[in-house]
C-alpha atoms as an extended CHARMM CRD file, in Angstrom:
* protein
*
        68  EXT
         1         1  MET       CA             -9.1630000000        6.4930000000       -5.4630000000  PROA      1               0.0000000000
         2         2  ASN       CA             -6.5400000000        7.9510000000       -3.2220000000  PROA      2               0.0000000000
         3         3  LEU       CA             -4.3300000000        5.6080000000       -1.0470000000  PROA      3               0.0000000000
         4         4  ILE       CA             -2.8200000000        7.0210000000        1.5570000000  PROA      4               0.0000000000
         5         5  VAL       CA              0.6770000000        5.2620000000        2.8210000000  PROA      5               0.0000000000
         6         6  GLU       CA              2.0930000000        6.0270000000        6.4360000000  PROA      6               0.0000000000
         7         7  ILE       CA              5.7610000000        6.0510000000        6.8660000000  PROA      7               0.0000000000
         8         8  GLU       CA              7.4780000000        5.2620000000       10.4890000000  PROA      8               0.0000000000
         9         9  GLN       CA             11.3390000000        4.2640000000       10.9050000000  PROA      9               0.0000000000
        10        10  GLU       CA             11.4620000000        1.8600000000       13.8770000000  PROA      10              0.0000000000
        11        11  GLU       CA             14.1220000000        1.8290000000       16.2360000000  PROA      11              0.0000000000
        12        12  ASP       CA             16.0530000000       -0.7050000000       14.6690000000  PROA      12              0.0000000000
        13        13  GLY       CA             16.5360000000        1.3730000000       11.3990000000  PROA      13              0.0000000000
        14        14  ARG       CA             14.0870000000       -0.5370000000        9.2130000000  PROA      14              0.0000000000
        15        15  TRP       CA             11.0970000000        1.6400000000        7.8580000000  PROA      15              0.0000000000
        16        16  ILE       CA              7.4160000000        0.7860000000        8.0130000000  PROA      16              0.0000000000
        17        17  ALA       CA              4.6580000000        1.6020000000        5.2220000000  PROA      17              0.0000000000
        18        18  GLU       CA              1.0930000000        1.2100000000        5.9560000000  PROA      18              0.0000000000
        19        19  VAL       CA             -1.4890000000        1.9290000000        3.1990000000  PROA      19              0.0000000000
        20        20  ILE       CA             -4.5240000000        3.0260000000        5.0640000000  PROA      20              0.0000000000
        21        21  GLY       CA             -8.0780000000        1.8310000000        4.1800000000  PROA      21              0.0000000000
        22        22  LEU       CA             -6.4420000000       -1.3280000000        2.8930000000  PROA      22              0.0000000000
        23        23  ALA       CA             -6.5100000000       -4.0210000000        5.6480000000  PROA      23              0.0000000000
        24        24  GLY       CA             -3.0280000000       -6.0770000000        5.9960000000  PROA      24              0.0000000000
        25        25  VAL       CA             -1.1980000000       -3.7130000000        3.4900000000  PROA      25              0.0000000000
        26        26  LEU       CA              1.9630000000       -2.6270000000        5.8150000000  PROA      26              0.0000000000
        27        27  THR       CA              5.6700000000       -3.8390000000        4.6260000000  PROA      27              0.0000000000
        28        28  TYR       CA              9.2140000000       -3.3600000000        5.8800000000  PROA      28              0.0000000000
        29        29  GLY       CA             12.1240000000       -2.2010000000        4.0940000000  PROA      29              0.0000000000
        30        30  GLN       CA             15.9190000000       -0.9010000000        4.7050000000  PROA      30              0.0000000000
        31        31  THR       CA             15.1300000000        2.0040000000        3.1430000000  PROA      31              0.0000000000
        32        32  LYS       CA             11.9560000000        4.4150000000        3.1560000000  PROA      32              0.0000000000
        33        33  LYS       CA             12.4140000000        4.1390000000       -0.6310000000  PROA      33              0.0000000000
        34        34  GLU       CA             11.6970000000        0.5380000000       -0.6140000000  PROA      34              0.0000000000
        35        35  ALA       CA              9.2760000000        0.0240000000        2.2310000000  PROA      35              0.0000000000
        36        36  ILE       CA              6.8270000000        2.6390000000        0.2340000000  PROA      36              0.0000000000
        37        37  ALA       CA              7.6120000000        0.6740000000       -3.2950000000  PROA      37              0.0000000000
        38        38  GLN       CA              6.5750000000       -2.2210000000       -1.6430000000  PROA      38              0.0000000000
        39        39  ALA       CA              3.2740000000       -0.8110000000        0.2900000000  PROA      39              0.0000000000
        40        40  GLN       CA              2.0450000000        0.4640000000       -3.5580000000  PROA      40              0.0000000000
        41        41  ALA       CA              2.7810000000       -3.1450000000       -4.6430000000  PROA      41              0.0000000000
        42        42  LEU       CA              1.2400000000       -5.1110000000       -2.4690000000  PROA      42              0.0000000000
        43        43  ALA       CA             -1.7740000000       -2.3440000000       -2.2030000000  PROA      43              0.0000000000
        44        44  LEU       CA             -2.1400000000       -2.9170000000       -6.2710000000  PROA      44              0.0000000000
        45        45  ARG       CA             -2.0800000000       -6.6830000000       -5.5700000000  PROA      45              0.0000000000
        46        46  VAL       CA             -4.9890000000       -6.3470000000       -2.8910000000  PROA      46              0.0000000000
        47        47  LEU       CA             -7.2340000000       -4.1330000000       -5.3720000000  PROA      47              0.0000000000
        48        48  ALA       CA             -6.2970000000       -6.5400000000       -8.4910000000  PROA      48              0.0000000000
        49        49  ASP       CA             -7.4890000000       -9.7020000000       -6.3300000000  PROA      49              0.0000000000
        50        50  ARG       CA            -10.6580000000       -8.2100000000       -5.1330000000  PROA      50              0.0000000000
        51        51  ILE       CA            -11.6830000000       -7.2140000000       -8.6830000000  PROA      51              0.0000000000
        52        52  GLU       CA            -10.8800000000      -10.8710000000       -9.7440000000  PROA      52              0.0000000000
        53        53  HSD       CA            -13.1930000000      -12.2700000000       -7.3510000000  PROA      53              0.0000000000
        54        54  GLY       CA            -15.7800000000      -10.0420000000       -7.4480000000  PROA      54              0.0000000000
        55        55  GLU       CA            -15.4770000000       -8.3060000000       -4.0990000000  PROA      55              0.0000000000
        56        56  SER       CA            -15.1210000000       -4.9640000000       -5.6370000000  PROA      56              0.0000000000
        57        57  GLU       CA            -16.6350000000       -3.5250000000       -9.1240000000  PROA      57              0.0000000000
        58        58  PRO       CA            -14.6030000000       -3.8970000000      -12.1270000000  PROA      58              0.0000000000
        59        59  GLU       CA            -14.7610000000       -0.0150000000      -12.6380000000  PROA      59              0.0000000000
        60        60  LEU       CA            -12.3420000000        2.1110000000      -14.5560000000  PROA      60              0.0000000000
        61        61  VAL       CA            -10.2120000000        3.3610000000      -11.7080000000  PROA      61              0.0000000000
        62        62  ASN       CA             -7.6200000000        5.8330000000      -11.0320000000  PROA      62              0.0000000000
        63        63  ILE       CA             -5.4460000000        5.1870000000       -8.2870000000  PROA      63              0.0000000000
        64        64  SER       CA             -2.7320000000        7.7300000000       -6.7810000000  PROA      64              0.0000000000
        65        65  PHE       CA             -0.5970000000        7.6150000000       -3.7430000000  PROA      65              0.0000000000
        66        66  GLN       CA              0.2610000000       10.1310000000       -1.4340000000  PROA      66              0.0000000000
        67        67  ALA       CA              2.8210000000        9.7960000000        1.8070000000  PROA      67              0.0000000000
        68        68  ALA       CA              1.1980000000       10.8880000000        5.2670000000  PROA      68              0.0000000000
């Protein structure tokens, strides 16, 4: 599973990171690195929650992130 993180800087200097393909996975950070790290952590939480609640099959997965 490849997850794409889109990154953009707001006019006020904050960074936004959004994981494409996972609804609601959007975070803000004071730095680009912070926003990306928070988005990756949130994406993993969302995927774990889906598996835990039977919304996704509990398969062995390989997850990687790439910046867009």
